[in-house]
Phi, psi and omega in degrees: 000357202221087165276341179289142177299136187298137175070019169271170178300321179299320180297311181297322177297321181291324177296315180296319178298320180296317179298313180299318181295314181295320180292319181295331180279326183268329182254108183269113179233136179297136182304319182296319180292320179296313181297321179296319179296312181297319179295319179296317179294320180295319179296320179296314182297315181299321179290319178299317181293321177298319177299315180299315179297319179295323178294320178295319179297315179299317180299317180296319179296318180292323180290321183269006179057055177293173181293155180299326180297317179294318180296316179297321179296316179296317178299323179298317179294319179298312180298319181296313181290326178294318181294331183281337187300312182303318180294318179293323177296319178300321179293323177298313182296316180299316180292323180295319181299324179294324178289313184295330179297338182269354184278143177263116185302318182294320178293323179297321180297321180289339182261357189305314183298319179291323181296315182292324178295315179297321180297320180292317179296319180295321180289308185287323185093136182300322183296317181294317180295319180295319179298317180297313183292331181288347183281354178158161182299321181297320178296320178299319179297323180294318179291322177298318179295317179299310183289348177265000183236091183299324181294318179293318177300316180297317180297320179296315180293318181297333181262021173093356181076166180287157177306131180056024177056036178275073183296325179297310179296324178298318178294323179297315179293312182302316181297318179296321179293317180296323178300327181292339183290328180077165182280341185262018182296132178299136180305329180305325184258337188304311183298315181294317181297325178292326177293319178295317179299317180295318180299315179295320181296315182289315185289326187252013183298328182261002179084131177224139179270151175298150184308128174056041179206173178260007182276123180277137180293133176275113184300322182290319176295324177296319176300312182299323180298311181289325179296316179293317180298322179293318179299325182275359179075025183270351179269167178306136181303336181281348181287138005262000000 
């Protein structure tokens, strides 16, 4: 990517362009199948978003004691958009299967590191990542560490990504939690503790307040709470 200065918005955009170019050359997909898949996904998303907006509108009407006519109309829109989702989801899956059937597993494996990096840049946005790294040397190190660890990138993506795609904050939380584990951590606990650290990092990356208060949850303290509870056998036996 790079004539662009590292970790600027231009740099992240260039990395994403490079990933897209390499994938388009190595992964051969028929244009018609690709377009059908993208359109199906876009239609599903637009309907899902409309459902969310209608639910917010309905909630506001109920809170402000809107007229029964307005509430009934809002409920109708919510029901309509909810009913449409399964069919639209089915179309997405059908279109996706046609695309996936054309993929070469061996080629996909060689591209995995680039794909996960590209997915993170596409989700977070080049501007957001650049802003985070520009805030200090430590932040730059965190992004460098993330992009140098294909397994961690994959784990973050597989688990839905961080709240509001705040990958920088998620890395900050995850790193602090991992530091608490120490070098002498028993292997018995290491794997589980990393899962707890990742869960806290992803869920609390955008900040969440304690129930019915203005107090923001401390992600590291939350990690310590669950880590201690797991050691004492206080969590569900099926965890994690």
